[in-house]
C-alpha positions in Angstrom: 0.0 -0.1 -0.3 1.5 3.6 -1.1 1.3 5.2 2.1 3.1 8.7 0.9 0.5 11.8 0.7 -0.8 12.6 -2.8 0.6 15.6 -4.2 -1.1 18.7 -4.4 -1.6 19.8 -8.0 0.0 23.0 -9.5 -2.2 23.9 -11.8 -3.8 26.0 -10.0 -2.0 28.7 -8.1 -3.1 29.2 -3.9 -4.9 32.4 -3.2 -7.3 33.8 -0.6 -9.2 34.7 -3.4 -12.7 33.3 -3.1 -12.6 32.3 0.8 -14.3 32.9 3.7 -12.2 33.8 6.3 -13.3 34.8 10.4 -11.3 37.8 11.4 -11.6 37.5 15.0 -11.2 41.0 16.9 -12.6 42.8 13.7 -13.0 45.9 15.2 -9.1 46.5 16.4 -6.7 48.3 14.4 -5.2 45.4 13.1 -8.4 43.8 12.6 -9.3 46.5 10.4 -6.4 46.1 8.1 -6.6 42.5 8.2 -10.3 42.8 6.8 -9.8 45.5 4.2 -7.0 43.5 3.1 -8.5 40.2 2.7 -11.8 42.1 0.9 -9.1 43.6 -1.7 -7.6 40.3 -2.0 -10.9 39.0 -3.3 -12.2 36.8 0.5 -15.4 36.9 2.1 -14.9 38.5 5.2 -16.7 37.9 8.6 -15.4 40.0 10.9 -16.7 39.6 14.5 -16.4 42.0 17.4 -18.4 42.5 20.5 -19.4 45.5 19.8 -22.0 46.6 16.9 -21.8 50.0 16.7 -18.2 49.7 16.8 -17.5 47.6 13.8 -20.1 49.4 11.8 -17.9 52.5 12.3 -15.0 50.6 12.0 -15.5 48.3 9.0 -18.3 51.0 7.4 -16.0 51.1 4.0 -16.1 47.5 3.4 -18.6 46.3 0.5 -19.2 42.7 1.4 -18.3 41.8 4.8 -20.7 40.1 7.1 -20.5 42.0 10.5 -21.3 39.7 13.3 -21.5 40.4 17.1 -20.0 37.3 19.6 -18.6 37.2 23.1 -15.8 34.8 22.1 -15.3 33.8 25.7 -18.6 32.2 25.7 -18.4 28.7 24.0 -22.2 28.4 23.6 -22.5 31.7 21.7 -19.2 30.7 19.5 -20.3 27.2 19.1 -24.1 28.9 17.7 -21.7 31.4 15.6 -20.0 28.8 13.9 -23.4 26.1 13.3 -24.6 29.7 11.2 -21.5 30.0 9.3 -21.7 26.6 8.5 -24.9 26.6 7.2 -24.4 30.1 5.6 -21.4 29.3 3.8 -20.8 25.7 4.0 -18.2 27.0 6.5 -15.1 29.1 6.9 -11.6 28.1 5.0 -9.7 30.9 7.6 -9.9 31.9 11.0 -7.4 34.6 11.9 -7.4 35.3 15.6 -6.3 38.7 16.8 -8.1 39.4 20.3 -6.1 39.9 23.0 -4.4 43.5 24.7 -1.9 43.7 27.4 -1.7 44.2 31.3 1.5 44.2 33.4 3.7 46.2 35.5 5.1 46.3 38.8 7.0 43.3 38.6 6.1 40.2 39.1 4.3 40.0 42.5 2.5 43.4 41.2 0.4 41.6 38.7 -3.0 41.4 39.7 -5.5 38.1 39.6 -7.4 40.8 37.6 -4.7 41.0 35.4 -4.9 37.4 34.9 -7.8 36.9 34.0 -8.0 39.8 31.5 -5.2 37.6 29.1 -6.0 34.3 30.2 -9.9 35.4 28.8 -9.0 37.7 25.9 -5.3 35.8 24.7 -6.8 32.4 25.1 -9.6 31.1 26.3 -11.2 32.6 23.1 -8.6 31.2 21.0 -9.7 27.9 22.3 -13.8 28.5 21.7 -12.7 29.7 18.4 -10.5 27.0 17.2 -12.4 24.1 18.8 -15.5 25.2 17.2 -14.3 26.0 14.1 -11.6 23.0 13.8 -13.6 20.9 11.5 -14.5 23.5 9.3 -10.9 24.3 8.6 -9.8 21.3 8.2 -12.4 20.0 5.7 -11.4 23.4 3.5 -9.2 23.0 0.6 -6.9 25.3 2.1 -8.0 26.1 5.7 -5.6 28.7 7.7 -5.7 29.6 11.2 -3.4 31.8 12.2 -2.7 34.2 15.6 -0.2 37.1 16.6 1.7 36.4 19.2 4.9 38.0 20.7 8.9 38.5 21.1 8.0 38.8 25.1 7.2 34.8 24.7 11.2 34.8 24.1 12.4 37.0 26.7 10.0 37.3 29.2 10.3 40.0 31.6 9.1 40.0 35.7 6.4 43.0 34.5 5.2 40.7 31.8 5.0 37.4 33.5 1.2 37.0 32.9 1.2 38.2 29.4 4.4 36.3 28.4 3.0 33.2 30.0 -0.8 33.8 28.4 1.1 34.1 24.6 2.8 31.1 25.4 0.2 29.1 26.3 -1.7 30.1 22.8 1.7 29.6 20.9 1.6 25.9 22.1 -2.2 25.5 21.5 -1.8 26.6 17.7 1.1 23.9 17.6 -1.3 21.4 18.9 -3.7 22.2 16.0 -1.0 22.4 13.8 -0.1 18.7 14.4 -4.2 17.7 14.4 -4.2 19.2 10.9 -0.8 17.2 9.8 -1.9 14.1 11.6 -5.7 14.2 9.8 -4.2 14.7 6.4 -0.3 14.4 5.5 0.7 12.3 8.6 -2.3 10.3 8.5 -1.7 6.4 9.0 -4.2 5.1 6.7 -4.3 6.8 3.4 -2.9 10.2 3.6 -3.2 13.1 1.7 -1.9 16.4 0.6 -2.0 18.8 3.4 -4.3 21.6 2.5 -4.8 23.3 6.4 -2.2 24.6 8.2 -1.9 27.1 11.6 0.6 29.1 12.1 1.6 31.7 14.7 3.2 35.5 13.6 5.7 37.4 15.8 5.7 40.9 16.3 7.1 43.0 19.3 4.4 45.2 19.3 1.7 46.8 16.0 1.8 49.9 15.4 -0.7 52.1 13.2 -1.1 55.2 11.9 -3.2 56.8 15.0 -0.1 55.9 17.1 2.6 57.4 14.7 0.3 60.7 14.5 -0.8 60.6 18.7 3.7 60.1 19.2 5.2 62.1 16.1 8.7 61.6 18.3 8.5 58.1 19.4 10.3 55.7 17.8 7.9 52.4 16.2 10.7 51.2 14.3 10.5 47.7 15.7 7.1 47.8 15.9 5.1 45.8 13.0 2.8 48.4 11.1 -1.1 46.8 11.0 -0.6 46.7 7.1 2.3 44.6 7.2 0.4 42.0 9.2 -2.6 42.6 6.9 -0.4 41.4 4.0 0.7 38.4 5.5 -2.5 37.1 6.5 -3.2 37.3 2.9 -0.2 35.8 2.1 -0.9 32.6 4.2 -3.3 31.7 1.6 -1.0 31.6 -0.9 1.4 29.4 0.5 1.4 25.1 0.7 -0.1 24.0 3.7 2.4 21.4 4.3 5.3 23.6 4.5 3.2 26.5 6.0 1.9 24.6 8.7 3.3 24.5 12.3 5.7 27.4 11.7 6.3 30.6 13.5 6.9 33.9 11.7 8.7 36.8 12.8 7.1 40.0 11.4 9.8 42.1 13.6 11.0 44.5 11.2 14.8 43.4 10.7 14.2 39.8 11.8 
């Protein structure tokens, strides 16, 4: 019996065009940039956030985005969203998790339980909920992609940022587990392996910057920060890369890295 996975045909170039991509945290500056770039590249964007008015205000210029409100920290709400998108679109092809935030300072003992609850809820719990609810849809897609944005803080944690670094490290471990699941179900399957088509990746930044931040602090040096437009371009590019080469990668978007 042939146990080698079948090679993917190169006749049709990979692209995000025609794919349905869910962006979690869509009303943030990074979410807005990613949504715009995806729609410009031909994707159907499902923009998810907590505040309907904020979604409407920040993404009013998009022509065909599906704006959805959902508490991503609530597994029941996320499951309901997953069922709805399965019925509406036949499932999603991409999940871009941009929910997060930072809390810290005051050294190790100065970080409060409230800080940890905030970080765990936004960084890890939301990722756990959406990835579990949409895992099967991403695995079934011809070109499934899941991506999170992590931080260089994982590589060099500080006492004042211990909670943030720990939450990001846990999120990265979760994504690696997703990548292993995709691999085991596809190219690494013991019986009837097939070409890898789904991939989970980590995009690493020191911090993100947008035009409003530069305007607010014109004298500040943002040279090591990743512009949200560069993040958006990297997200679009994930759908043009081979899943087998991409799956499980930790990709630095730090300028000059």
